[in-house]
C-alpha angles and dihedrals in degrees: 000000000000094000091051091048093050091049091046093048093047095046097042104036104035104031106032106027096079090147088072114085113263093235091055092047095048107030104029102039100036145038124203090355093304119118114230102171143019111240112234097170132018113182119193127186113233133185116236125196140179104252092190093053094047089049093048093052094038094242128150124237105265115248100177135039090253090053089048089054092046093052091045090051094049096051100034111115093008119128120236124171090349093306126114105228130229111206097213128017113197125147110233100178112138110252094017106094097292091124090058092058091049091053092043092057094040093052092053087058099043105029097074098159101045128249094335090072129061126257098205101021135030103251093216097059106000092243111158115260095198121088108091090015091063091051090051092047090052091048090052093049092046091052092047091051090058089066098038135106119284091247100052092112097040107038132058133245097276094055100038102037108022096032097047095041095047091040090059097244099102124077103181135022140146127214145122112313091224094057097049094044090058088066100039094098090071093049112127097199103033098198103126112150 
């Protein structure tokens, strides 16, 4: 049974599931080139932006957290197509995914060499990678919250992120692609990139 399973897992997951991100196929499902599990779900956090709004205001697509904050600041409170814009829409309600966003930001600061390195600990000696990185992560989140929706600390992900983005009020957000896509069909502007 084990030999069949290992063969099945190797042949199915690694060779034929090219629609699964390489990092998930190689670093999550296997160790030292040996497959240990079959991936059933592989969530990735993705930034979404309003292409039409950025174009209207002549703003570039943000590529860093500081650029994200700058774009959010410039569009927050502006009116576009009869909607008052929120620069950044991220649910920050305790117990409703807020910890995921903290780790997302923290890992972009500490995980310098991709998925082969740790995000909380140095994989070579297990030394903590936090310290100044946590302070920077908190600064980034504090800045983002300045340009968020009025309900970021009181409403959950579906209201703050999906509702505001699909309702046309939100300019920037980040979340799981699978969750936002569920709500795309009600999108009034349909310019997710």
